[in-house]
C-alpha angles and dihedrals in degrees: 000000000000119000117204128190109204125195111197120191097212118075092227091038095084093059090043092054094045089052091046092052091049090052092049090051090049091051093048095243094121128028116276091235096058109123122205126184109190129189144140111278118253089248139349101242124002140079092289092077088048089055092044091055091047092048094048094049094043096050106052110296117120096204142011124217121197114199114196135175111240094207089207093309106075098157092057092046090049092053089048093050093046089052088065097054111101108242091237091058103041093108091056098048127080124192120207114190119184114213087241114343143326091272085077088082092053093047092048090049090051099039091244114159121227134159150149091325101036119049113216094250090055092048088047090050091049090050095048090049091052097041102034106011090240134114126240115240125187090242087064092065096094091050093065093065091083110006136324124167088350093304131106141161112283103218091191091060093043094054085077094053113108097230098039098096120177 
């Protein structure tokens, strides 16, 4: 059994990733006994995240995963996040940085275009308004793991995504 501690920048991201992990287990893409505890980190960029990493790895977790919104500058966000990983734990911490935000995966799954002038969450909102007459809210993020408003993550498409690692 592998135990992961995941710190997700977005408030609703924790639930999104926990549901995604469960779906990956159900579809046989990761081992059933994989354990993931997900939550928002104690802070974005200070020594509290360093201590949270040390604590997780010292008290029973095998790996830590940091999931961060790139906000259009993923390389810089990656460098900042990596600067908070204690040197003795660098080999047990993975950093996943979206180009913009987690909604990228939903947009890619549904063929919704986004880019430098339109964040994925805005593009998703525009798409939902035009297709379903509803607005997208961040709290809806976890609902897209399986099916929400006739839309869901397409895991076969995401397997080709550079940060979707299973």
